[in-house]
Structures are given as C-alpha cells and as structure tokens.
N, C-alpha and C positions, 0 to 999 in steps of 0.2 A: 070689753077688754078689762074693765075694773073688776067685774064679777069673776072672770076667769082668774085674774091675779089673786083675788081674795080666796078663791077656792084652792088654788095651788099653795098659797101660804097656809091655809087651814090643813090641807093634806100633809104638808111638811111638818106642821105642828103635831099632828097625830102621829106621824112616823117618829118624831123626836120623843114624844111621850111614851110610845111603845118601846123604843130602845131604852129609855130610862127605866121603865118597868122591868124589862129583861135584866138590866144591870142590877137593879135593886134586889130582885128575886134571886139572882145568881150570887149575891153576897150573903144571903141568909146562911146561917151556920148549918153545916152538914147534918147536925142533929135535928134540924127542922125541915129537911128536904122532904120527908114523908108528908108533912103538913102542906108544903107547896105543891107536891105531886098530886094532892087531892083534886087540884084544878084539872088534871088530865081526865077526870070523870065528869067534867062539866057537860051539860047537854048542848052547849054551844061550841061548834067546831073551832071558831076563831080563838076562844079561850084556851082550848086544848093546844092549839098551835103556839100561842104565846107562852103558855106554861112550859111546853116542850123546849122552846127556844131559851127560856130562862134556865131550865134544868141542864141544858147543854153546857152552861157556864160552870157547873159544879164538877167536882172530882169525877173523872171518867168511870171509876169503879162503881160509883153511886149512880151516875146519870145514864150510862149506856144501857144497863138492864131495864131501867124505867122507860127509856125511849124505845127500845126494841119491843117491849111489851105493849106500849101504846100504839106503835105502828102496826103490830100484829092484829090488834083488835079494832083499829080505826075503820069506820064504815064510810065516812065522807071522803070522796075522791080528792077534793081540794086539800083537805086536811092531811090526807094520807101522803100526797105529794110533798107538801110543805114539811111534814114531820120526817119523811124519808130524806129530804135535803138536810134538815137539821141533824138527823142521825149520822148521815154521811160526813158532814162537816165535823161533828163531834168525834167520830171515829178516826178522822184524819188529822185532827188537831194535835199539835205537839205541846204537851204539858209536862 
C-alpha cells in the first residue's frame, strides 16, 4: 500500500510538472513561438504532444496553423490522438 501511494504521488508530481511546463511555454513571447515550435520536430512523440499543448496557449492565429501542420504530419497514433484533442480544444477556446 505504501509503494502504491508513493507511485500515485510521483505520478501526480509528474502531472503537475507537465502542467507547469505547458504554462511556462505558453507565456513565452509570441516572437519566440517559432523557437518553442521546434519541439514539434522532436523524435519523441511525448515531447511533440507537450509542445503542442504549450502552443495551444498562445494566440490562436499563431498556434492553430502550427497545430494543424503538426497533426497532418504526425505518424505516432497516440500522439496524433492527443494532438487532435489539443487542436480541437484550441479551436473551440474563447479568447
């Protein structure tokens, strides 16, 4: 029971850290969005997903084309599904 509790706290800490990373990258000045968007070319699908989530926090005019392009070329099925959800949420967000 203790090991499971520790694992759950660890997973919660990871989720909080990921959310913090998204928030930080979403606050980057729009003039640096292209730099952040380089993460969409990572060989690691989870990095592409996290960068897409962060970009969704930027101005829609900047973020949506990047997210659509990323979704169109994504080969990993898990990443494709997560990026599609991120894109749908960004398209429906009221800003």
